N, C-alpha and C positions, 0 to 999 in steps of 0.2 A: 738223841744221844747219834752219832750217823751209828751206820752199818756197812760190812763187807761180806756178805755172803754170809754167815753164821756168825762171823768175831765182832768184836767194841775195837774201835777203833780208835777213842777214847778216853783215859783210864778218871774213874773220876777221885774226888779227892783224897778218903779214903784207901782207893788202889794206889795211889800213887804213893803217899805215905809206905803203905806196908813195904810195895817193890821198892823204895829209896833204901829202910829199914834193909831190907834187906841185900842186895847189894852191897849198901855198908859194911852191914858185917863181914859180908863175903872180901870185899877187898882188905879190909882191915885184918883175916884171919889167915891173906895169901898175900903176903907184901910181897914174894918170893915173884910174883909174876909184875908185881910194876913198882919196882923199889924206888923210884926216882917221881912217883905221881903223888901229887894231894885227893884228896877226895873231896875239899871242899869246893874245889876248881873242877870237876865228874859232876857234881851232886849241881853246879851253879849250869851247865851245860843240859845235864839232864831236865832241868826244871823249862827249860826253854823251848825243850824237846817233844811238846807232848806224845806223837807218833811216833820216836823214836821211842820214847818211853814203854809205848803203847806193843809194842815188838819186842820189847827188854821180857814184860809180861807176858807172853807168848813163849818168847824163849824160854823163860822160867816154870810155863806152866806144863809145858810140855817136856820139863826134867833137864834142860840144857844146863843149868848152873850157870848162867852166863857170870864172864868177868872183864872186864880191863883186863887188854893185854898187850896191849901198843899205845905208843902218841903219836901220830905224824907229827912234828917238829912244823914240815912244812904248809897240809893243811889247817893244825892246831884240832885235828880229828883225833878222840881217845878209838880206838876200835873194842867193842866187846868181841868177846867168841864164848861158844859154849862150853865150858870148860868141867862136866860132868865126866866121870871116870870111862865109862862106858858110853855108848851111843846111848843118845836121850831119849829116854825110854817109850814119851810120846810120843816119836816121831819116826817108828820102826814097822816093818810090813809096807813099804810102799816102793813101786816101781820107780826107776828116773824120769819121766817125763810124761803128758799127755797124750803124745805118739805110742809112748810105747804102752800106756796104759789102755788104749782105745785098742792096741790091735790081740792083750788079751781075747782070746773065746771062753776061756775057762777060768773060774779060779779070780775072779780080778781083784785085786787091793782096794779097799774105799780109796784112796788118794796116789796121787803122785810128788814127787818129793819138788819139782821146780814147782807143780801148785801148791801145794799146801806151801811153800817157803815165798812165794807171791804173796798169798792173803796173809802170812805172818807181819809182812815188810822186812823179811831179811832178805841174808846175800849166803849163799850156798862157799864154802868153804872151798876156795882153789887147793891142787897138790900144793902148792908155796908155803899158801896160808895153815895149811895142815902143818908143812914139817914144820913153822914158825910153835904153833902150837904142842907139838910135841916136843920142839926142844926147851919148854917151860916145863913141859907135866908131861909121865908117859899113859897117853890114853887109850882106850879099843884095845885090852889089851885081851878081852873076850867076845867083845864083838865087832860089829866093824863100821864104818861111814862112807856114802856115798860122797862123791868130791862133783864140786861141777867140771864138767868134761867138754873139751876143744871139740867144735864145729865139725872137726873132720873124723875123729873116731865116731862121734854120736848119726854122723850123715852113716854109717858103716852098720849101725845095730845096736856099738856098745857105748858103755859108758865105766866110767871109773867110779873106785872105792879105794879106800885104805883103811892100815889096822896098825895095831904093834904086836910082834910075836917074838921069841926067842933077844930080843933088846934090842930089835928091829923094827922100824918102818919098812912098811910093803907097801908098795901100791899099785893096785890089780887093776882089770877087766871081768865083763860079765853083758849079757845080754840085756840093754835099758829094759828088759822088760820084768825081768827075774823078781825076785824078792823075800826078805829073810827076814824071819822075827829076829835077828841078833844083826841084821843091818840098818840103821837109820840115818840120818844127817848131821850132824853141824851145820850152825849157821853164824854169821856174824852181821855186828851191827857198829856203824861209823859216826860218834854222838860228835 
């Protein structure tokens, strides 16, 4: 079996069947997220995409509770995003990227958001993605999530994160080297 750092790249049959069952149950229990979609089409696409299945497995394993939230009719891709109520618990206490991690002199976190996302084969949510997800479900009411940060902000040492407080979504900035036990990151996978 292929390896990428410490993570498996492809699931075995039992793992794939288990993940498909979890995703199907979540899909059926949350129809408000995908009213016009049919699980059979999504499952077929997943079964043809072992690398995407592995990425979804990693999202699930780290507490993201991935679910289908969008269907791109132009590309015919289904978009899975982390739908956990709070930022995924297995992806917290991370600074933004490798440069930020390397710049810390003391109390370095174990990893960075962009490095872990790369290993998982997922994309970090943008501001636009985050607002779309918040329009579907209220999330991050006690935690916050790092967001993909444009180069012009990152070059100045900053990084973006967001949460929801007082019934409103807030996007903030912080030094990219900072990390907090209540801040993780949300990801997406297109299948």
